[in-house]
N, C-alpha and C positions, 0 to 999 in steps of 0.2 A: 617328362622323362627325367629320371634322376641323373646326376652327373656321371656316375660310373657307367650306366647303360648308354648314355650319350657318347661317352668316350669310346666304349667298345664298338658301338655302331660306326662312329666316324673313323676309327682306326682299322677295323678288320673287315667291314663289309665293302663290297665293290660299289662303285658310284651308282650304277643303275639300280641295284637293290636298295641302297640307301634312299634314293629319290622315290622309288616306289613305296617304300615303307613310310616315308614322311608324308607322301600324298595320301596314303591310306589312313594314317593317323589324323590328318587334317579333315578328311571326309568323315571319319568316325566322331571327331570332336564336334563338327557341325551337326551331325545327326543327333548326338547326345544333347546339344544345346536346344535343338528343335523339340526333342522328346521332353526335355525338362520344362520348356515353355508350355507345351501341350499339357503336361502334368499339372503345372501351376494353374492353368485355365480350368481344367476339370475339377481340381480341388476347390477353386473359388466358386464354381458352379454348385458343387456339392454342399459347400458351407452355406451358400445362399439358400439352397433348397431346404437344408436343415433349419435355418433361421426362420424361413417362411412357415414350415410345418410346426415349429414350436410356437409361432405367433398364432396359429390357428387354434392351438389348445386342444380341447376335446371335441371339436366339431367333427361331424361325419364327412369324410372325404371319399368321393366316388370317382373312380378312374375308369373311363371307357376304353376297352381293348377290342381291337379288330373292327370288322364291319367296313363296308365300302361307303361310297357316297349315297347309295340308296338305303343305307342303314341295315344291311343284311348282317346277320350274326352278331348282334350287339351283346356284349357281356359287361357286367360291372363287378368290380372288386371292392 
């Protein structure tokens, strides 16, 4: 929070509102940190996948989609 906004909040808001706002900001900051960490992990996974696919070169890649343990409804892409 910038200095002007902080001053306005501390000067003009009632104590219960100020506490509630600060708690909400802390909760949102933690949520943002969690989402940023999740985003970093997913980006690292995607980069690793891209690296692996580049390493395969022109090889034929088959991905099986669907089907249960008995092998019903097999499809390849």
